[in-house]
MARSE-320577 format. One record per residue: x, y, z of N, C-alpha, C, CB in turn; residue in three letters. Coordinates in steps of 0.05 Angstrom, whole numbers, plus 5000, padded with zeros to 4 digits. Glycine has a CB too. Example, Ala and Ser with C-alpha at 12.3 -4.5 7.8 and 13.67 -1.06 7.14 Angstrom:
BEGIN
526448865156524649105156526449345156522649115181ALA;525749555142527349795143525850015157528249885114SER;
***
This chain:
BEGIN
603142149507603941939483606241939480603041959458UNK;607641629482610241619493611141639457611241309516UNK;609441509437610641569410611141799407609341509389UNK;609842009413610442349406613842359417607742629430UNK;614842139435617442219452619842149430617742029484UNK;619542029405620241909383621442179362617541729372UNK;619342269367620242619349622342799360617342869350UNK;623842919343626343139359625343379357629643169345UNK;623243389332622243709339619443719356621643889306UNK;617744059361615544009377613443879360614544259391UNK;611643619373609943419367607243539386611443109375UNK;605243559367602843459383599643369377602643639398UNK;598643329393596543189386594143439388596142919406UNK;592443479374590043769370587743639362590744029343UNK;585943719385583843659379582543909385583043429389UNK;579044019369577944229370580044499376575844179387UNK;581744519359584444649369585844739396584344859358UNK;585544449411587144469434588844299430586044439459UNK;591544319444593044129452592443949468594744209458UNK;591743569463591843489487593543369491590143389496UNK;595643369475597843149490600843299472596942699480UNK;603143279478605343329460608443269469605043609453UNK;609943189456612043089471614043319493613942979446UNK;616443259502617043389519618143699501619143209538UNK;618943619473620343949452616844109460621143879397UNK;616143939448613144099448612344279472610743869446UNK;613244159485611344259519612944489524611644009553UNK;616444459518617744629521616844919509619744539514UNK;615644779480615945039458612845159466616544939417UNK;610745009481608845149496609645249513606945059503UNK;611345349535611845359559611445639565614245249565UNK;610245699590609245999592611846239592607346029621UNK;613746159582615646329566614646399537618346179564UNK;613846209527612446199501609046179499613645949489UNK;607546329515605246339514603246439490605046459532UNK;605046589476603546719455603846419427605347099446UNK;605946299429605746089415603545909418607745969417UNK;602545809443600245739446597745799437600045759462UNK;598246029441595246209434595246229407594946539446UNK;597746139386598146219352597145989345601246289337UNK;597845719357596445399352594545379358597245179363UNK;593145489373590345429383588445599358589845549420UNK;589345859361588346099351587945979311590946409360UNK;590345979300591345969273590145629273595246049268UNK;591245459286590645139281593645069259586645079261UNK;594144809279597244699266597944719236597644399270UNK;594844629218595944579181597144939176591944489148UNK;597045189189596645529178599845439195593245849192UNK;601245349208604145389213606545299202604545339233UNK;607845209210610345079201610344709215613345309215UNK;608144639198607344379218607144219200604544359238UNK;607943899198606743629183604143609198608743319187UNK;601943609186599443549190597943309184598343699180UNK;597543149202596242789188593542779208598942399198UNK;591242829200589042769214588442449223586942879198UNK;586742439249586242149250583542229275589641919260UNK;582841909280580141929292580341829313577941809279UNK;579841859340579541799362576141809374581341969373UNK;575541479371572541469367571541609347571241559387UNK;569741849355568642039334569842299333565842079337UNK;571842359341572542579340575342689332571942639360UNK;575642829319577142809292580542949304575043029262UNK;582642869317585042969322586943039292586342759341UNK;588943159300590743229281593643169304590143579266UNK;595643029283598642979296599543219286600542699288UNK;600643419300602143599282605243649293600543879280UNK;606743609269609843559278611043769263611343249271UNK;612643879279613544219271616244119249615044479308UNK;615644209225617344199205620644249220616244439181UNK;623044149214624644149222626344449212625343899219UNK;628244599212628844859201631244689174630445139229UNK;631944379186634844389165633444119148638944329184UNK;633644109130632344009112633543609122633244199077UNK;632043459123633343119126635443039112631542909117UNK;637042879121639442609106638042599086639942249120UNK;639642609059638542429040637542119052640842409018UNK;635442019036634541779048635541509027631141819053UNK;636241669012636641338982639141188995638041478935UNK;640641339000643841199010643741049035646241439015UNK;641541249047641541059080639440799088640541279104UNK;638140789068636340569063635440469038634240609074UNK;636940559028636740358990633140378985637939848993UNK;632340648988629140658977629340708939627240998996UNK;627540658937628040728909626541118907626040418885UNK;628341138881626641518878624441468890625641698845UNK;621441348879618741348890618841358913617241148886UNK;619141178930619541098953619941418970622040878953UNK;623241468950623541708973621541908965626641858974UNK;620641988943618742138944616942198956618042128933UNK;615241958972613741888984614541859012612841718974UNK;616641849026617241929044618442179057617841789047UNK;618542369029618942629041616142749036621442799026UNK;614442609020611042829022610142729051607742738993UNK;610642389068609342439091611442589112608142159101UNK;613842659109614442809125613743079125616542769126UNK;612843179094610443449097609043409109608843569077UNK;607743189116604743169124603643099111603443339129UNK;603342979090601042909070600142729078601342849045UNK;596842699067596242389075596242239052593442329089UNK;595441939051596141789033594341879008595941519043UNK;592341919009590842108986591642288969589342248994UNK;593142428996594842668974597042598965595742948986UNK;598542438970600842368958599842268929602442148975UNK;597042078926597541988908595842198884596941708911UNK;594942408897594142648876596542758864592542908888UNK;598542798889601142988882602542848853603642968913UNK;602942488861604442398844603342238825606142288854UNK;599742278827598142278799598041908795600242488768UNK;597641708822598041458814595241348837601841338818UNK;595241098838592341048857593440998887590340738847UNK;591241008897591841028927593740738928588641038948UNK;592640528926593640268925597040218928592640178898UNK;597540358899600440418897602240608915600740498873UNK;600740788929602040958955602140778974600541208967UNK;599840678982599940469000601940278997597740338999UNK;603240178977604639958976607440098980604139788950UNK;607540398967611240508975611640579007612340868956UNK;608740619015609340729043610240379063605640949057UNK;608640249058609039959071612739879058605839669055UNK;612039919040615639819030617339999042616539848993UNK;617040289041619040449066619740349088617940679076UNK;616840299102617640309128618540059137615740419145UNK;618339949113619439519124622639629117617839089092UNK;624239809099626339799094627440059116626739799064UNK;626740099121627140409144627440209171623340679147UNK;625840059178624639829200623440039216627139609219UNK;622240099210619440169231617240079228618540419234UNK;615340159245611840089246610740259230610240129275UNK;610940509242609240719226610240969222606840759239UNK;608541169212608941359201611341649217606041409197UNK;609641629243610941739260615041769267609441609276UNK;614641459275618041299277619641329241617340829287UNK;616941389224619541369194620641669194617741289153UNK;618941999205619042129204621842249223616842169203UNK;621842069251623342099268626341979256622141969292UNK;625341749239628841659235629241819205629641219232UNK;627841909192628442139169630342349174625942299163UNK;628842479208630942659216633242559237629442889228UNK;634042269231636442169248635142239274639542329242UNK;633842179281633342229313632441869328629942519316UNK;
***
């Protein structure tokens, strides 16, 4: 999956507690020298570790995009892209792995409002999807 290579931290696609794809950084993280990490990821699932997790379906099979959260905080996003304070909150929640429904619940607003903020943030940052948005957020 080429899009995973745009993410600077370990990133995986997980289905049925199996890693079905990863970026290069993720492959190194799961390498033979780090076998315990692969077992931990398979046993615990990505949501129980330090990952932002976004569920999606490929056919009828549920998959998860799991992106390890960087240890450092992202650079401030408002000055870089002129995001509104609410768009900034939405982008930070996306980076933490929240779905649009979860963001709507957290911010106590309508799902359509969140979708508007996500679309606006994607446009301002100049990217087409959430994965690229997260990569841009961390300056990659």
